[in-house]
C-alpha positions in Angstrom: 99.6 64.1 188.4 99.7 65.3 184.8 97.1 63.8 182.5 98.5 61.9 179.5 98.6 63.9 176.3 95.8 63.3 173.8 97.0 61.4 170.8 95.2 62.1 167.5 93.8 59.3 165.6 96.3 58.5 162.8 93.8 57.0 160.3 93.1 60.2 158.4 96.8 60.9 157.9 97.3 57.2 156.9 94.6 57.6 154.2 96.2 60.8 153.0 99.6 59.1 152.8 98.0 56.2 150.9 96.5 58.7 148.4 99.9 60.1 147.8 101.4 56.7 147.2 98.5 55.7 145.0 99.1 58.7 142.8 102.6 57.5 142.0 101.5 53.8 141.5 98.6 54.9 139.3 100.8 56.9 137.0 103.3 54.1 136.6 100.5 51.7 135.7 98.9 54.1 133.2 102.2 54.9 131.6 103.2 51.3 131.5 99.9 50.3 130.0 100.1 52.8 127.1 103.9 53.1 126.6 105.0 49.8 127.8 107.2 48.8 130.8 110.9 48.5 130.0 111.9 44.9 129.2 108.3 43.7 130.0 106.2 45.1 127.1 107.3 42.2 124.9 105.4 39.8 127.2 102.3 42.0 127.5 99.4 41.4 125.1 96.9 44.2 124.2 94.4 42.6 126.7 97.0 42.9 129.4 97.5 46.6 128.6 93.8 47.3 128.7 93.6 45.4 132.0 96.4 47.5 133.4 94.7 50.8 132.3 91.5 49.7 134.0 93.5 49.0 137.1 94.9 52.5 137.0 91.4 53.9 136.6 90.1 52.1 139.7 93.1 53.1 141.7 92.4 56.7 140.8 88.7 56.4 141.7 89.5 54.9 145.1 92.3 57.3 145.9 90.3 60.3 144.8 87.4 59.3 147.1 89.7 59.4 150.1 90.3 63.1 149.5 86.8 63.7 151.0 86.8 60.8 153.4 90.0 61.5 155.3 89.0 65.1 155.8 85.6 64.0 157.1 87.2 61.6 159.5 89.6 64.1 160.8 86.8 66.6 161.6 84.5 63.9 163.0 87.2 62.5 165.3 88.8 65.9 166.0 92.0 64.5 164.6 93.2 67.4 162.5 96.9 68.0 162.6 99.6 70.2 161.1 101.1 67.2 159.4 97.8 66.3 157.8 97.3 69.9 156.6 100.7 69.8 154.9 100.3 66.3 153.4 96.8 66.6 152.1 97.5 69.2 149.3 100.7 67.4 148.4 98.7 64.1 148.0 96.1 65.9 145.9 98.7 67.4 143.6 100.5 64.1 143.1 97.3 62.3 142.3 96.1 65.0 139.9 99.5 65.3 138.2 99.8 61.5 137.9 96.3 61.3 136.3 97.1 64.1 133.9 100.4 62.5 132.8 98.7 59.1 132.6 95.9 60.5 130.3 98.4 62.3 128.1 100.5 59.1 127.6 97.7 57.6 125.7 98.5 60.1 122.9 94.8 60.3 121.8 93.8 63.5 123.6 95.4 66.4 121.7 92.4 68.6 122.4 93.1 68.7 126.2 96.8 69.2 126.1 96.4 73.0 126.7 94.0 72.7 129.8 96.1 69.9 131.3 99.2 72.0 130.9 97.5 75.1 132.4 96.5 73.0 135.4 100.0 71.7 136.0 101.5 75.2 135.6 99.1 76.7 138.1 99.7 73.9 140.7 103.5 74.2 140.5 103.2 78.0 140.6 101.1 78.0 143.8 103.3 75.4 145.4 106.3 77.6 144.7 104.5 80.6 146.1 103.7 78.8 149.3 107.3 77.6 149.7 109.0 80.9 149.0 106.5 82.8 151.2 106.5 80.3 154.1 106.8 82.1 157.4 106.0 85.5 156.0 102.4 85.2 154.9 99.6 82.7 155.3 97.7 81.2 152.4 95.1 78.8 153.8 93.2 76.6 151.4 90.1 78.3 150.2 86.7 76.8 149.7 87.0 77.6 146.0 90.3 75.7 145.8 88.7 72.6 147.5 85.9 72.6 144.9 88.6 73.1 142.2 90.3 69.9 143.3 87.0 68.1 143.2 86.3 69.3 139.7 89.8 68.3 138.6 89.4 64.8 139.9 85.9 64.3 138.4 87.1 65.6 135.0 90.2 63.4 135.0 88.1 60.4 136.2 85.9 61.0 133.1 88.9 61.2 130.8 90.3 57.9 132.2 86.9 56.3 131.9 86.7 57.4 128.2 90.1 55.7 127.6 88.6 52.5 129.2 85.3 52.7 127.3 85.6 49.5 125.4 87.1 47.7 128.4 83.7 48.2 130.2 81.8 46.8 127.2 80.1 50.0 126.4 78.8 50.9 122.9 81.0 53.2 120.9 77.8 54.9 119.7 78.0 57.2 122.8 81.7 57.6 123.1 82.0 60.8 121.1 79.4 62.5 123.3 81.0 61.3 126.5 84.4 62.4 125.3 83.0 65.9 124.5 81.5 66.1 128.0 84.8 65.0 129.5 86.7 67.6 127.5 84.3 70.4 128.6 84.9 69.4 132.2 88.7 69.5 131.9 88.5 72.9 130.3 86.2 74.1 133.0 88.5 72.7 135.6 91.5 74.5 134.0 89.6 77.9 134.1 88.6 77.5 137.8 92.1 76.3 138.6 93.6 79.5 137.0 91.1 81.6 138.8 91.9 80.2 142.2 95.6 80.5 141.5 95.1 84.2 140.8 93.2 84.5 144.1 96.2 83.1 145.9 98.7 85.5 144.2 96.4 88.4 144.8 96.2 87.5 148.5 100.0 87.1 148.7 100.5 90.5 147.2 98.0 92.1 149.6 99.7 90.5 152.7 103.2 91.5 151.4 102.2 95.1 151.1 101.0 95.0 154.7 104.4 93.8 156.0 
């Protein structure tokens, strides 16, 4: 009698899927809070907009925390899967892209437009590389790329927090220092993001030469 096939625990993949969904919802909330929802902004007071932006911030924080948690659960329960490996980087990119666009919609951060753009260009370039080279070469996620994602999310979380500074009742006396710290983080994230992107393209070129 054949033993029944082992079925992996679906919770890690569910968390990853929720992170992907949360990235889209977070962007819509952040964009709506700063730019106004069509046909609804006339009924929204400034307090409502600030409340929405805080909601977007908390969605980002909770969703970003699942990036570590779902991977930890998958390893602990031996529930890693091909679908999870595909979905996880997509969810990370959606969350990161949504946060970047949400921050930029505030219109008050011209000093980080360049690093944000560089991060987006790198993410799209590496995704295109993986898609065009699928089946010919293998580009597993590196440890540096995982730390890159963590730094991106911390930097973007700080940027969103700075946009919510007065909403948390904090003194404006320290806002400039915190904003400078947040800007340094986003520039550092951009530099590491470009470096890991170069690593992927270098590895792709090496493997293509060996074919």
